[in-house]
N, C-alpha and C positions, 0 to 999 in steps of 0.2 A: 124433486124431479125436473121442474122447469130449469133449475140451475144446471143440473147435469145435462139436460137436453141442450141448454144454451152453449155449454163448453164442449160438448161431445164432438162436433165436427172439427173444432180447432185442434183438439188432441189427436184426432185421427190424421189431420193434415200434418201435424208436427211429426207424428210417427212415420208418416209416409215420407216426409222430407229427410228425416234421419236415416231411414232405410236407403234412400236414394244417395245421400252423401256417403253412407257406408260403402255403397257399391262403387263410388268414384275414387275412393281413397287408394286402392291398389294402382290405378292408372297414374295418379300423381306421384306416388313413390317411384314408379318406373321412370317417369320423366325426370324425377330428381336424381335417380341413379345414372340415367343417361347424361344428364347435365353434369353430374359429378365426374363421370368418365371423360366428358369433353373438357371440363376444367382441368383434369389431370393431364390430358394430352396437351392442352394449351400451356400449362405450367411446364411440361417437359420441353415443348417447343420453345418457350421463352428461355428456359435454362440452356437449351441447345443453342439458341440464337445468341444468348449472352456468352456462352463458351466460344462460339464462332467469332463474335465481335472481339472478344479478348484475344483469341488466337490471331485474328487479322491484325489487331493492334500490335501484338507481339511480333508478327511478321513485318509490319511496317517499321517498327523500332529496330528490329534486327537488320533489315535491309539498309536503313539509314546509317547504321553504325558499321556496316561491313561492305567494303568495296572490292573484295576479292571475288573473282568470278566463280571459282570452284566452291568456295565456302557459301556463296549465294545460292548456287544450284543445290547444294546439300540442304541448306535451310529450307528452300522452296519444297523440295521433295519430302522432307520430314513434316513440315506443317501441312502440306497437302494430304499426306497420309492420315494425320491426326484429324483434320477438319472434315475430310470426306469419309472417314471411318472405313478405310479399306485395308486390305492385307498388304498392299504394296503400292507405292507411287513413284513416279520417275519424271525426270526432265531430260529431254533430248535436245541438243544444240548442235546445229550444223553450220560450220564456217568454211569459207573457201580455203583450199590447200591445207586443211587440217583434218585429222581424224574426228569422227563423230564423238561428241561428249555425251555420255549416257550415265547420268547420276540417278541412283534409286535408293529408296528406303523401304525395307531393310536392304543392305547390300546383297548382291547376287540373287535377288528374288527372281529376276528375269535376266536372260542372257542378252548382252548388248549386241551380239552378232545376229540375234534374231530380229533386230529392229532396223527398219529401213525408213529414212526420212527423205522425202523428195520436196524440193522447194524451188520457187522461181522468184527472182528479185524484182520482177516487174510489178507496178503498182496494183494491178488487178489479179495478182497471182493467188492461187490457193495452195495450201499446204496439205500434203497427203502423208499419212503415216501407216505403217503396216507392222503388225507384231505377230510372230509365229510362236507356238503352234496355234492353229485355228481353234483349238479347244478352249482358248482363253476367251470365252464368250462374254464373261462379265467384266468387260474392259471398255474404256473409252478414252479419247484424247482430245485436248483443246489446244488450238493454235495459240501460241503466246505472241501477241501483237502489241504494238504501241498504240494504245487507245483505239480509235476507229480506223487507224491506218492499217494497211495490210503488209506493212514492213516496218523495220526499225528505222528511225530517222537518221541516226548517225552511221548505221551499218545496214543498208538495205540488202546486203548480200547474206545476212545472217538469218537463219530459220530455226525456230524453236517450237517444241510441243510439250505440254504438261499432260501426263497420263495417270490414270488410276486403274488399279488391277484388283478385281475380286472384292466387292463390297462385303463387309462383315455380316450384315443382316439384310436380306432382301436384295432387290435389284436396284440399279440406278434409276432415279426418277428425275423429273424436271427440276426440283430444288437442288439436287446434286449438281446438275449441269450448270445452273445459275451460279452456285457457289464456286464451282471450278472456274467459271469465267471470271469471277471476282478475284480469285487467287491468281489467275493468269494475267489479269490486268496489273496487279501489283508486282507480279514476277517480271513483267515486261520492263517496268521502270527500274527494278533492281538489276536486271541483266544489262539494260542499256547503260546504266550508271557504271557498272563494273567494266563494260567494254570501253566506255569513255575514259575511265581511270587507267585501264590497261594501255589504251592508245597514248594517253598523256605520259605515262611512265616510259613507254617505248620511245616517244618523241624526246623526252628529257634525256634518256640514255643515249639516243642517237646524237642529240646536240652536244652532250658531254664528250662523246667519242669524236665527233667532228671538231670540236674545239681543241681536243688533244691532238688530232691529226693536223689541224691548222698550225698549232704551236710547233709540232715536230717538223712540218714542212718549212716553216719560217726559219727554224734553227738550221736546217740543211743548207739553206741559201747563205752564201758568205756575206758577212757584214763589212769587213775590211780586209784588205790584203796589201802586201807590199807592191808598190807600183814602180815601174821603171822611171828613171829621171825624165823630167819634162813631160810626163803623161798625167793627165787628170781624168778621173773616171767617176761617173755618177750613175747609179742604177736604182730602180725601184720596180716592184712587182706587186700587183693587186689582183687576187683571184676574184672571179665573178661570184663564187660561192665561198664557203668556209675554206675549201681547198680547191686547187685548180691544176691545170696541166702545163702552165708556163714554167720555165726554169731558166736560170742563168748561173754562170760560174766563172771564176778566174783562178788561174794557177800560176804562181810565181815561184820559180826555183832558180837558184844561182847558176846552175849549169844548163838551164834550158830556157827557151824563149818564153816570154810572157804570153800566156794563152787566155783567151776569153771566148765565151760562146753563149748564145741565147737559143732556146728551143721552145717549141709550141706543140704539145700533144693534141691531136684531134679530140674533140669532145670536152666534157667538163666533169667536175666532181671526182669521186673516189677512184674510178678506173683510170682517168687521166693522171691523177696524182701518183698512183702506183707506177705507171709506166714512165712518168716524168722522173721519179727517183731512180728507177732502173737505168734509164738512158743516161742520166747525169753521171751515175756511178761508172757506167761502161766507158763513157768518154774520158773520165778522169783516169781510169785504169790504162786505157790505150795511150793517153798522152804521157803518163808517168813511166810506163815500162817499154815504150818504143824507143829504140836507140836514137833514131832521127825522126822526131815527130812531124810528119808531113800532114797538113790539114786534110787533103783529099783522101790519103791512105787511112787516116784515123776514122773518118766518117764511113769509109767503105767497110772497114773491119767492124765498126759498130753495127752497121746494117746487116752484115753477115751473122753477127751474134744474136741480133734481136729480130731478124726477119720472121722467123717462125712464130715467136710470141705475138708480134703485132698482127700477123696474118690470122692467127687463131682467134683473136678478139676483134678483127676487122677494123683496126685503128692504124695510125701512122704518126710520125713526128717530123716536123720541119726543124732544121738546125743550121745556124750560121756559126761557123767555127773560124776564129782568126788568131793570128800571132803577131806580136809587134817585135821587130828586130831593131834594137837601139843602135847597133853599129852602122846600119845602112839607112836608118829612119824609113823603114818600109813596113807595110802590112802585107802578110800573106794570109790568104783565106780560102775557104771552100764553102759552098752554099748548096745544101740539099733542100730545095723547095721552100726556103724561108724568105718572107717578104712582109713588110718593107725594110730594106737596109739602104740608108741614104748616106752618101759620101759628099761632103762639102769642102772642096779645097779652098785655101785662103785666097786664091786669085781667080776663082771661077764660080760657077753656079752649081747648085746641088744636083746630084744624079743618083739613080738607083744602081745598086750592085745586084743584078738579077741572078737568080738561081740557074744553074745549068744541069740540074739533076732533080728527079722527083724526090719526094720526102723519103726518109728512112722507113722501111716497112712496106713500101709499095711494091718493090721488085727485089729479087734476090741479089742484085748488084746495084751499085751506084755508077753514075756517069759524070760525077763532078770532077773538076780539075782544080789544082792549086793555082790561085791567081796572086800576082804581086801588085802592090799599090804604093805609090809614094805617099809618105805621111810625114809632113814637115810642119814647121811652126804655123799655128793657127788653123791647121786642118782639123776637120771634125768628122767623126763617124757616129751615126745614130742607128741603133738596131732596136727595132720594136717588134712586138707580136701584132697580129692582125686586129687585136682589140682596139688599136688606135685608129688606123685608117678605116676600119669597118664600124667604128662607133657611129650609131645612128640617132637622129633626133626623133621627136614624136611623129613627124611626117614621113619617116622612113628614109630620109636623106642621109647618106654616109659622110663622115668627115673627109675622107679621101686623102690620097697621097699628096695632091697639089697643096692642100691646106697645111699638111705636115711640112712640106718643103718650104712654104712661105714662112711658117713659124720659126723653123730652124734658121733660115736666112736672116730673118728680122733680128734674131737673138744671137747672131754669130759671134759677136764680141763679148757676150756674157760668159760666165763660167759654165762648166759642165753641169753642175747642179742647177744653176739658174735656167739652163736650156731644158732640163728635165721638168722643172717646176712650171715653166711657161707652157710647154707642150701639154702637160696634164691639165693645167687650168683652162687652156683653150678648148680641149676636147670636152671637159666637163661642162663648160659654158655652152658649147654647141649642143651636146646631148641633153642638157637641161633636166637631169635627173632620171633619164631613161636607163634602165639596167643594161649593162654592157657585158661583153665577153671578158675573159682574163686579159689583163693589160700589163705588159712588161716593157720597159724602155731602158736601154743602156746607151749612155753618151760617153765617147772617148774623145778627148781634145788634146792636141799637141800644143804644149806651151812654148 
């Protein structure tokens, strides 16, 4: 009995403790179930995150290996649809003077004419987008920007948006927006790379075309021609760009006077080169098919033929046209607005042969006359475009006609080619590397 009495309270306490633990066990199981549910969610989130990371890695890899703009936009839309788990995703790209690029996955999920993209190229601009119909409530768009900038670095006039349409389950939440921003950041690099590659390809194509145009224009200018007895001629032409508006030509035919001319189309580049070729061809035709080729009459007819074309484009051309008559040792010439033309007689000082008519294309008629000039032994005629006298140094000072006359007079006993070389060297030394206009010089010397 005392033994039982001694252990009685302990047994009661133990039973009481067991009963209490038994009551707590359902609570702990519930906690474990909740914890298991949370672990399952975490595992799904980890799997989703892993899938997203793999997809982003695939996106980066695809973007690095693909520099085509359209292919890049398709890839962005496809990966955005997969990552964001939506029924449809799109990329809209707006560029100046081009229709809106609207690429979506799957194709034709939304109509591109229902999408409007408004953008401003200023640094603080915002991009607004609007998609109809308004029933597309489960929709959002993220501006595609270059990092923290609000515009593309190489093309600030380009505007782009990444959009997601109709989430497969539930509504869009903050993690979806963050993921979309991550996709948009990678998309911006891909788009900018594609634009840069496209610009480089366009530049390469343009350079190739310009190189071809330069070669064609150089081939159009005569290299050699039969010269009259006791006449030496040297000529060179250097365009300011790949192609230019200066031109020269010589025509020597047995039954016609030896003709030579130099012209300068206003402006530079492709437009000047096209008009240069047309003007040269027109002068050649007039000289060849006119029974008695008179310089003033030739230039007047050329002006009548080309006046409308030059007026339409707001340009003009200066032309000095001359002929050498070996029987009388004379030069006959006409000048429509061309300068400088310098005549240096063997027994005198250099002087300008000034124009007496405006350039071709300024008016519907010319006022030039045919002039005659003695051209005997050691006389020199120098015809240049204004790229020589208007050549300027870094201080903006022009070479000028006086320096040209001094150079010609200093080298008057040199050959025609040596006079050309000396004049070019002096102009280049004076300009000291400053980019100049088209430069053409023709020197004719009577031997």
